[in-house]
C-alpha positions in Angstrom: 139.7 23.5 14.8 143.0 24.7 16.2 144.0 23.4 19.6 144.8 26.3 21.8 147.7 24.9 23.8 150.9 26.5 25.0 152.5 26.3 21.6 149.6 28.0 19.9 149.8 30.9 22.3 153.6 31.2 22.2 153.4 31.6 18.4 150.9 34.5 18.4 152.1 37.9 17.3 151.9 39.6 20.7 152.0 43.4 21.1 155.4 43.8 22.9 156.1 47.0 24.7 159.7 47.7 25.6 160.9 50.5 27.9 163.5 51.7 30.4 162.9 52.6 34.0 165.0 53.2 37.1 165.2 51.2 40.3 165.2 52.8 43.8 169.0 53.4 43.5 168.6 55.2 40.2 170.0 52.4 38.1 168.3 51.8 34.8 166.6 48.5 33.9 164.8 47.4 30.7 161.4 45.9 30.8 159.1 44.1 28.4 155.3 44.1 28.7 152.7 42.4 26.6 149.6 44.6 25.9 147.2 41.7 25.8 148.4 40.3 29.2 148.2 43.1 31.7 149.8 41.0 34.4 152.9 40.3 32.3 156.1 42.2 33.0 159.7 41.0 32.5 162.8 43.1 33.6 166.5 42.8 33.0 169.6 45.0 33.3 170.1 45.2 29.6 167.8 45.3 26.6 169.5 42.3 25.1 169.0 40.2 28.2 165.3 41.2 28.4 164.7 40.3 24.7 166.6 37.0 25.1 164.7 35.8 28.2 161.1 37.2 28.3 159.8 34.3 26.3 160.5 31.9 29.2 158.5 34.1 31.5 155.7 34.4 28.9 155.6 30.6 28.7 155.2 30.3 32.5 152.6 33.0 32.6 150.6 31.3 29.8 150.9 27.9 31.5 149.4 29.2 34.7 146.6 31.0 32.8 145.8 27.8 30.9 145.8 25.7 34.1 143.4 28.1 35.8 141.1 28.2 32.8 141.6 32.0 32.4 140.6 33.8 29.2 143.8 34.7 27.3 143.2 37.7 25.2 144.7 37.2 21.8 146.3 39.9 19.6 143.7 41.6 17.5 140.8 40.4 19.8 138.3 43.2 19.9 138.2 45.4 23.0 134.8 45.6 24.8 133.3 48.7 23.3 131.5 51.0 25.7 127.8 51.3 24.9 127.5 55.1 25.4 123.9 55.2 24.4 122.9 53.0 27.3 125.1 54.9 29.7 124.0 58.4 28.7 120.3 59.4 28.8 
């Protein structure tokens, strides 16, 4: 059985979403989200800086989730499918 510790989670193939947005002054910034962790977001002034540093933020996020005993949805984990037959008469 694999121990699901911080190193296990850091080495998963997360679904990384990258984008550009603008601050209140109209200045662009680059962000990285992780699809499986909706609360995760890392921002930086450049794409390169975001890519270099988001792993540190991911590690901190995962450590907090592990300490709290939260479920960490892994890449490829099935979404809860809606049972339409029970919802619709």
